[in-house]
C-alpha positions in Angstrom: 97.6 106.9 114.2 94.7 105.9 116.7 96.7 102.9 117.7 100.3 104.4 117.4 99.8 107.8 118.8 96.6 108.7 120.2 96.5 105.7 122.4 100.1 106.3 123.4 100.2 107.8 127.0 103.5 109.9 126.3 101.8 111.2 123.0 98.6 112.0 124.9 100.6 113.8 127.7 102.3 116.0 125.0 99.0 116.8 123.3 97.1 117.5 126.6 99.8 119.7 128.1 100.6 122.0 125.0 97.6 122.0 122.9 93.9 121.8 122.9 93.3 118.6 121.0 90.0 118.3 118.9 89.0 114.9 117.3 86.3 115.8 114.5 84.1 113.5 112.9 84.5 114.6 109.3 81.1 112.9 108.5 79.4 114.9 110.8 81.3 118.2 110.0 82.5 117.8 106.3 82.5 121.6 106.1 85.5 121.7 108.6 87.1 118.8 107.0 87.2 120.4 103.5 88.5 123.7 104.6 91.6 122.2 106.2 92.0 119.4 103.6 92.1 122.4 101.0 94.9 123.7 103.2 96.9 120.4 103.3 96.5 119.9 99.5 97.6 123.4 98.8 100.6 123.3 101.1 101.8 119.7 100.3 100.4 119.0 96.9 98.1 116.1 98.2 95.9 115.2 101.0 94.1 112.5 102.6 93.1 111.1 106.0 93.9 110.9 108.8 94.1 114.8 108.5 96.1 116.5 111.2 96.3 120.4 111.3 97.5 122.8 113.9 95.5 125.9 114.4 95.6 129.2 116.0 93.0 130.2 118.6 91.3 132.1 115.5 91.2 128.8 113.7 93.7 129.8 111.1 96.0 127.0 110.0 99.7 127.0 110.9 100.9 123.4 109.8 99.3 120.2 108.8 99.6 116.8 107.0 98.0 113.5 107.0 99.8 110.3 108.5 102.7 110.9 111.0 104.2 107.9 112.5 104.1 107.2 116.2 106.4 105.7 118.5 107.8 102.3 117.4 105.7 102.6 114.2 106.1 99.6 111.6 104.0 101.5 109.0 105.5 102.0 105.7 106.7 105.6 105.5 107.6 105.7 109.2 111.0 107.0 108.5 109.3 110.6 108.0 109.2 113.1 111.0 107.4 111.4 113.9 104.3 112.9 115.5 106.1 113.2 118.8 108.8 115.4 117.0 106.1 117.5 115.3 104.3 118.0 118.6 107.7 119.2 120.3 108.7 121.6 117.4 105.3 123.1 117.2 105.3 123.8 120.9 108.7 125.4 120.8 107.9 127.6 117.8 104.6 128.7 119.3 106.2 129.5 122.7 109.1 131.6 121.1 107.4 133.2 118.1 103.6 133.4 118.7 103.2 136.8 117.1 105.1 135.6 114.0 103.0 132.4 113.9 99.9 134.2 114.1 100.8 136.7 111.2 101.9 133.6 109.1 98.7 131.8 109.8 96.6 134.9 108.7 98.7 135.2 105.5 98.0 131.5 104.9 94.4 131.9 105.3 94.2 134.7 102.8 96.0 132.6 100.5 93.6 129.7 101.2 90.8 132.0 100.3 92.1 132.6 96.8 93.0 128.9 96.4 89.5 127.9 97.2 87.6 129.9 94.6 85.7 126.9 93.0 82.3 128.3 91.8 83.2 132.0 91.9 85.5 132.4 88.8 83.2 132.3 85.9 81.4 135.7 86.3 84.5 137.4 87.2 86.6 135.9 84.4 84.1 136.8 81.7 83.6 140.4 83.1 80.2 140.6 81.4 76.9 142.2 82.8 74.9 138.8 83.1 71.6 138.5 84.7 71.4 135.7 87.2 69.9 132.7 85.5 70.8 133.4 81.9 71.8 130.3 80.1 75.6 129.6 80.3 76.1 129.7 76.4 79.8 128.3 77.0 78.4 125.0 78.3 77.7 123.0 75.2 77.2 119.4 74.6 80.9 119.1 73.5 81.7 118.9 77.1 80.3 115.4 77.1 82.5 114.3 74.3 85.7 115.7 76.2 84.7 113.9 79.4 84.3 110.8 77.6 87.6 111.1 76.0 89.2 111.5 79.4 87.5 108.3 80.8 88.4 106.4 77.6 92.0 107.4 77.9 92.3 106.1 81.6 90.4 102.9 81.2 92.2 99.8 82.2 91.6 97.3 79.5 93.1 94.5 81.6 91.2 94.8 84.9 88.6 97.4 83.9 88.1 100.5 86.1 90.1 103.7 85.6 93.8 104.4 86.2 95.9 102.1 88.6 95.6 101.2 92.2 94.0 102.2 94.4 90.8 102.0 92.5 87.5 103.6 93.8 84.2 102.8 92.6 83.1 106.5 92.0 79.6 105.6 91.0 79.0 109.2 89.7 81.4 108.6 86.8 80.1 105.2 86.1 76.5 106.6 85.8 77.7 109.3 83.4 79.2 106.5 81.1 76.0 104.5 81.3 73.9 107.5 80.4 76.0 107.9 77.1 75.6 104.2 76.6 71.8 104.6 76.9 71.8 106.7 73.8 72.3 103.7 71.5 70.0 101.2 73.2 68.0 98.7 71.2 65.0 100.0 69.0 62.4 98.3 71.0 63.2 100.9 73.8 61.4 103.5 71.7 57.6 104.0 72.7 55.0 104.5 70.3 54.7 108.3 70.8 58.5 108.9 70.7 60.3 110.1 67.6 63.5 108.5 68.3 65.6 106.4 70.7 67.9 108.3 73.2 68.7 111.9 72.8 70.0 112.3 69.0 71.9 115.6 69.9 74.0 113.8 72.4 74.5 110.7 70.2 75.6 113.1 67.4 78.2 115.1 69.4 79.7 112.2 71.2 79.3 109.5 68.4 77.5 106.4 68.4 80.5 104.2 68.7 81.8 106.3 71.6 78.5 106.1 73.3 78.4 102.3 72.8 82.0 102.1 74.3 81.1 104.4 77.1 78.3 101.8 78.3 80.8 99.0 77.7 83.5 100.5 79.9 81.0 101.1 82.8 79.4 97.6 82.6 82.9 95.8 82.3 83.9 98.0 85.5 80.8 96.9 87.4 81.1 93.2 86.6 84.7 93.2 87.6 83.8 94.8 90.9 81.0 92.3 91.4 83.3 89.2 91.0 86.2 91.0 93.0 87.2 91.0 96.6 85.8 94.6 96.8 82.4 92.9 97.1 81.5 90.7 100.1 81.1 87.5 98.2 79.3 85.8 101.1 77.3 88.6 102.4 76.2 91.8 100.8 77.6 95.1 99.9 80.8 96.7 98.6 83.9 97.9 100.4 85.2 101.4 100.0 87.7 100.8 97.6 90.3 98.4 96.1 93.9 98.4 97.2 95.0 96.6 94.2 94.4 97.2 90.4 92.5 94.0 89.8 89.8 94.7 92.6 90.9 91.7 94.6 91.9 93.2 97.8 89.6 95.8 99.5 90.0 98.2 102.1 87.3 96.4 104.1 85.3 99.3 105.3 81.7 99.4 104.0 80.1 102.9 103.6 76.3 103.9 103.2 77.1 106.5 100.5 79.0 104.1 98.4 76.3 101.2 98.3 73.6 103.7 98.2 75.0 105.0 94.9 76.0 101.6 93.4 72.5 100.5 93.8 71.1 102.6 90.9 74.2 102.4 89.1 74.0 98.4 88.8 70.4 98.9 88.0 71.2 101.2 85.0 73.9 98.8 84.0 71.2 95.8 84.1 68.6 97.7 82.0 71.4 98.5 79.4 72.7 95.1 79.3 70.7 92.5 81.1 72.7 89.7 82.9 72.1 87.4 85.9 75.3 88.8 87.5 74.1 92.5 87.3 70.5 91.7 88.5 71.7 89.5 91.3 74.0 92.5 92.3 71.1 94.9 92.4 69.3 92.6 94.8 72.5 92.1 96.8 72.9 96.1 97.3 69.2 96.5 98.0 69.2 93.8 100.5 72.5 95.2 102.3 70.7 98.6 102.6 67.2 97.1 103.9 68.8 94.5 106.4 70.6 94.7 109.7 73.1 96.0 110.7 72.7 99.0 108.3 69.0 99.4 108.4 67.9 100.8 111.6 64.5 99.6 113.2 63.7 103.4 113.3 63.7 103.6 109.5 66.9 105.3 108.7 70.1 103.9 107.4 73.3 103.8 109.4 76.5 105.2 108.1 79.1 102.4 107.9 80.8 99.2 109.0 84.3 99.3 110.1 87.2 97.5 108.5 88.7 96.1 111.8 87.3 93.4 113.9 88.5 90.6 116.2 89.1 87.2 114.7 87.0 85.5 117.2 84.7 86.4 120.2 87.6 85.8 122.8 90.1 87.9 120.9 90.9 91.4 122.1 92.9 92.8 119.3 91.3 93.9 116.3 92.6 93.0 112.6 91.7 94.6 109.3 89.4 92.4 107.3 89.2 89.6 110.1 85.4 89.2 109.6 86.0 88.5 105.8 89.2 86.6 105.1 89.7 82.8 105.2 92.7 80.4 105.4 92.4 77.4 103.0 92.5 75.2 106.1 89.5 77.0 107.7 87.5 76.7 104.5 88.0 73.0 104.2 87.0 72.4 107.9 83.7 74.4 107.3 83.0 72.6 104.0 83.8 69.4 105.5 84.1 67.6 102.0 87.5 67.4 100.2 85.8 67.6 96.7 83.5 70.4 97.6 86.3 72.4 99.4 88.4 72.0 96.4 85.7 73.5 94.1 85.2 76.4 96.5 88.8 77.0 96.8 89.0 77.2 92.9 86.1 79.4 92.6 87.1 81.9 95.3 90.8 81.9 94.5 91.7 80.4 97.9 95.4 79.5 98.3 97.5 77.6 101.0 99.7 80.6 101.4 97.0 83.1 101.2 96.3 85.3 98.2 97.3 88.8 99.7 100.8 89.9 98.6 103.3 90.8 101.4 103.5 94.5 100.0 99.9 94.9 100.8 100.0 93.5 104.2 102.1 96.3 106.2 101.1 95.0 109.7 101.2 91.2 108.8 97.4 90.9 109.6 96.8 88.9 106.4 99.4 86.2 106.4 98.1 83.0 105.0 94.7 84.7 104.7 92.5 84.8 101.6 90.1 87.4 100.3 87.2 85.7 98.5 86.6 86.8 94.9 85.3 85.0 91.8 88.5 83.7 90.3 87.4 80.8 87.9 84.3 80.3 86.0 82.1 77.3 87.0 82.3 75.9 83.5 86.2 75.8 83.6 86.1 74.2 87.1 83.6 71.7 85.7 85.9 70.7 82.8 89.0 70.5 84.9 87.2 68.2 87.5 85.2 66.1 85.0 81.9 67.4 86.5 78.9 69.3 85.0 78.5 73.0 85.3 75.3 72.7 87.3 77.1 70.5 89.9 79.7 73.2 90.3 77.1 75.8 90.7 75.1 73.7 93.3 78.4 73.1 95.3 79.2 76.9 95.3 75.7 77.9 96.3 75.7 75.4 99.3 79.2 76.1 100.3 78.6 79.9 100.2 75.8 79.2 102.6 77.8 77.1 105.0 80.7 79.7 105.0 78.5 82.5 105.6 76.6 80.8 108.6 80.0 80.0 110.1 81.2 83.5 109.8 77.9 84.9 111.3 78.2 82.4 114.2 81.8 82.5 115.2 83.2 86.0 114.2 82.4 89.3 115.8 80.9 91.6 113.1 82.9 94.9 112.6 81.8 97.9 114.8 78.9 99.8 113.2 79.0 103.6 112.7 75.3 104.1 114.0 75.1 107.7 112.9 72.2 108.5 110.6 73.4 111.0 108.1 70.7 113.0 106.1 72.7 113.3 102.9 73.6 109.7 102.8 69.9 108.7 103.6 68.8 110.7 100.7 71.0 108.7 98.4 69.7 105.4 99.9 65.9 106.6 99.5 66.4 107.4 95.9 68.4 104.2 95.0 65.7 102.1 96.6 62.8 103.9 95.3 64.0 103.7 91.8 64.9 100.1 92.2 61.6 99.2 93.5 59.8 100.9 90.5 61.9 99.2 87.9 61.9 95.8 89.4 58.2 95.5 89.7 57.8 96.9 86.1 60.0 94.3 84.4 58.0 92.1 81.9 60.0 89.1 83.3 59.4 90.1 87.0 58.3 87.1 89.2 56.3 87.3 92.3 59.5 87.1 94.3 60.9 90.0 92.4 57.7 92.1 93.1 57.7 91.0 96.7 61.2 92.2 97.0 60.4 95.5 95.2 57.6 96.1 97.7 60.3 95.6 100.6 62.6 98.1 98.9 60.1 100.7 98.4 58.7 100.5 101.9 62.2 100.9 103.3 62.6 104.1 101.3 59.2 105.3 102.4 60.1 104.6 106.1 63.4 106.4 105.8 61.7 109.4 104.3 59.2 109.5 107.2 62.0 109.1 109.7 63.9 112.1 108.4 60.7 114.2 108.2 59.9 113.3 111.7 63.2 113.2 113.6 65.6 115.6 111.4 63.3 118.2 109.9 61.7 121.2 111.5 58.3 121.6 110.0 57.7 125.2 111.2 60.9 126.8 109.6 61.7 124.2 106.8 65.1 123.3 108.2 67.0 120.1 108.1 69.6 118.7 110.6 72.6 116.7 109.7 72.8 113.6 112.0 70.8 111.5 114.3 72.3 109.2 116.8 70.2 108.5 119.8 68.5 111.8 119.2 69.1 114.5 116.9 72.5 116.1 116.7 73.4 119.8 117.1 74.7 120.2 113.5 72.4 122.0 111.1 72.2 120.3 107.7 74.6 121.3 104.8 73.9 122.0 101.2 74.6 118.3 100.2 72.0 117.0 103.0 69.2 119.1 101.3 70.4 118.3 97.6 70.6 114.5 98.2 67.5 114.3 100.1 65.5 116.2 97.5 66.9 114.1 94.8 65.7 111.0 96.7 62.3 112.4 97.4 61.8 113.1 93.6 62.7 109.6 92.9 60.4 108.4 95.6 57.5 110.4 94.1 58.0 108.9 90.7 58.1 105.4 92.2 54.9 106.0 94.4 53.0 108.8 92.7 52.3 110.1 96.2 52.8 113.8 95.8 53.5 114.3 99.5 57.1 113.5 98.8 57.0 116.0 95.9 55.6 118.7 98.3 58.4 117.8 100.9 61.0 118.2 98.2 59.7 121.5 97.0 59.8 122.9 100.5 63.2 121.7 101.1 64.3 123.2 97.7 63.2 126.6 98.9 65.0 126.2 102.1 68.1 125.3 100.3 67.9 128.4 98.0 67.3 130.6 101.1 70.3 129.3 103.2 72.9 128.5 100.6 72.5 130.2 97.3 75.2 132.7 96.3 73.1 135.8 95.0 76.5 137.4 93.7 78.0 134.6 91.8 75.3 131.9 91.8 75.6 128.2 92.8 75.2 126.8 96.4 77.7 127.4 99.2 78.0 124.2 101.4 77.4 126.0 104.5 75.2 128.9 105.6 76.4 132.4 106.1 78.0 133.5 109.3 79.0 130.3 110.7 81.3 131.3 113.8 83.4 128.2 113.5 84.5 128.5 109.8 87.2 130.7 108.4 86.0 130.0 104.8 82.7 129.4 102.9 83.1 127.0 100.0 81.4 125.7 97.1 81.2 122.0 96.1 81.2 121.6 92.4 83.6 118.6 91.6 82.4 114.9 92.2 84.4 112.7 94.6 83.2 109.5 96.2 79.9 111.4 96.5 78.4 113.6 93.9 78.9 117.4 94.2 76.1 119.1 96.0 75.9 121.7 93.2 75.7 119.0 90.6 72.8 117.3 92.3 71.1 120.6 93.2 71.2 121.7 89.5 69.4 118.5 88.4 66.9 118.7 91.1 65.9 122.3 90.1 65.5 121.3 86.5 63.4 118.2 87.5 61.3 120.2 89.9 61.0 122.8 87.2 59.6 120.2 84.8 57.2 118.7 87.4 55.9 121.8 88.7 55.7 124.2 85.6 58.8 126.2 86.4 57.6 127.9 89.6 59.2 131.1 91.2 60.9 131.6 94.4 62.0 135.0 95.6 61.3 136.2 92.1 63.4 133.8 90.3 62.2 130.6 88.4 63.7 127.3 89.4 65.2 126.8 85.9 67.1 130.1 86.4 68.6 128.9 89.6 69.7 125.8 87.9 71.0 127.7 85.0 73.1 130.1 87.4 74.4 127.0 89.3 75.9 125.7 85.9 77.3 129.2 85.1 78.9 129.5 88.5 81.1 126.4 87.5 81.4 127.1 83.8 85.1 128.1 83.9 86.2 125.0 85.8 83.9 122.7 83.7 85.3 124.0 80.5 88.8 123.2 81.5 88.2 119.8 83.1 84.6 118.4 82.4 85.5 115.1 83.6 85.7 116.3 87.1 82.1 117.4 86.9 80.5 114.2 85.5 77.5 114.6 87.7 76.8 118.1 86.5 77.0 117.2 82.9 73.4 115.8 82.9 72.2 119.2 83.9 74.3 120.5 81.0 72.1 118.4 78.6 68.9 119.5 80.3 70.0 123.2 80.1 70.8 122.7 76.4 67.9 120.6 75.3 65.3 121.2 78.1 63.5 118.6 80.2 60.0 117.4 79.6 57.4 116.0 81.9 55.5 112.8 81.0 52.1 113.0 82.5 50.0 109.9 82.7 46.3 110.5 83.5 43.2 108.5 83.8 42.8 104.5 84.1 43.6 102.0 81.5 45.7 98.8 81.6 47.7 100.1 78.6 48.7 103.1 80.6 50.4 100.8 83.3 52.3 99.3 80.4 53.4 102.8 79.3 54.5 103.4 83.1 56.3 100.3 83.0 58.2 100.9 79.8 59.2 104.3 80.9 60.4 103.0 84.2 62.5 100.2 82.8 64.6 102.2 80.4 68.2 103.0 81.3 68.6 106.6 82.6 69.8 108.8 79.8 66.8 110.9 78.9 66.1 114.4 80.3 62.5 113.7 81.4 60.2 113.5 84.5 57.3 111.2 85.2 54.0 112.4 86.8 50.7 110.7 87.4 47.3 112.1 88.1 44.0 110.2 88.4 43.9 106.4 88.9 45.5 105.4 92.2 47.7 108.3 92.4 47.7 110.9 95.1 48.0 114.2 93.2 45.9 116.8 94.9 48.9 118.9 96.0 50.5 118.5 92.5 47.3 119.9 90.8 47.2 122.8 93.1 51.0 123.6 92.7 51.2 123.2 88.8 48.3 125.0 86.8 49.4 123.2 83.7 48.6 119.6 85.3 45.5 121.2 86.9 44.1 121.7 83.4 44.7 118.1 82.4 41.5 115.9 82.6 42.5 113.2 85.2 39.7 111.1 84.0 41.0 110.8 80.5 43.2 107.9 79.9 46.2 109.6 78.1 50.0 110.2 77.8 50.6 113.9 77.8 54.0 115.7 77.4 54.3 119.0 79.2 57.3 121.3 78.4 57.8 125.1 77.8 54.6 125.9 79.4 52.3 123.6 77.2 50.8 120.1 77.7 50.0 118.1 74.6 48.3 114.8 74.5 50.6 112.2 72.7 48.4 109.2 73.2 44.8 108.6 74.1 43.1 105.5 75.0 
């Protein structure tokens, strides 16, 4: 619509004469976007972007939709009512029937409030007198089995992933499946002081075969994505989604939040099923996050790279995917050797007439163009061409470098969205911190691996410092949402607090520097004060009393990003474990976590697969969460830490360190249980339910 309508003089004249047009950045104001997306979904049965809504001066919606064709549109679906026609009709109706329009909008708003009750149904439905923070009895481990069944039913056995096109990575769902897969990991994953591998209660409920299949579905999906066009095969990073079922044709936009989530997802997949492809993809993602253009010199991470760009430096018109696609002739010219070009074309699926089907090229931007994906194994190409596998691999490696150098030298890079968003930076901090801790702890880690791990950890620490310096008010404990050439005016939302707190806990467990834990604890208290619903529990997305919002919503279901409430609940359980379940405003952290689960219990019982991120907290709620505390100095303690770090996610536990090289003064002052542990004694202790017990002493 930007090209078809908003840049059209006639449309602009209509808009400016009869309306007050507002263009909203939904990444800076997701609260506004979500309210009116709820409206469009309720009215039309579906939603999406671009989102266009007509409002009264009181911000109440009158009419809305997604894409409306502009003048002379060639976009599929352009036979529907045009944007010009809608503008004229809305102007006529408002001029003739303004009072009726206002009444209708008021009624719609009341209906919308009833429609958008996520996170407020459970206490009212049950009608019980329940103390805030009581354990939600209805949320049993059976929900994991039901959620698994949904994903198993929708799994695409041919191309991997779930459902049909378009396909989104949705890392939160993949991590849920990987956590189930971790329950049947190999026996050598059990430490000397553990009674069993995994969580027996989870394995018993879901089933051993089902847990194994859950892990397999996730790994097959991640492998298909890593080989597909959704991944930048010459550079780094993943696009937002695949237009096609086989992951071959992406929507070329790259988002920070996708790549930040995919990093720990691929890491868990590698730990569950080690392979060169998965490890290479871990490094690929971490490199993308910690390199230009996404990594700012200030320390923060920028938001996205656009899908469109000019084909060459002298072109003025942008095309989708222009930076990434190749004709066969261009590939042959760059490689400069017929044999090597043939190998590259076979390996990446490059065809003379292009590999993009016409039905996926509405604007004829990809005619004769090829999206690179790993289409044929090196061993098969070697057999077909009478060469060795190592020769093919060498040609591919050298050719990839040539193609990338040519791309970087001759093609303008897509426009960078240089906002630094607090929530997404929290995701990146957590992913990089955990990746660094794991990579330097692997038995097979090389000096190069450890050097990379250090770079990833330093990037996470630098980003945390940037957020604390530029987007945090030390005096009142408040965060801000966006930084771009200075701090923006938008206060942070619940997801900003939740994602950053999670990242800071990961950063603490990677560094054992308790300044990050102290920062997380302070932010957790601010999040509770600003967003917690004292009547129905759970966290609102926005603070109370915002003058530009007609609704105050809660975010419980996962989408491209995990839900703020799912992350917040787990944060509270983790902090409860690390800090001996402290109180805030007379309520313990674990009680806030329990209340958050209870707030969404009605919806979770009906559709548990929509709350995959929250199911980890259901496990913590049912079985508790323990803190593994390492004290003293001994070489075998380092081995214990390494083994804990290199296990796939799937256990409800936290990791703390006192003594040795750790910085733990604040932690000992905050947690009286840990304060009583002798930091000079080389030991592994388990702290849970208000008791610390030595499990291993050296």
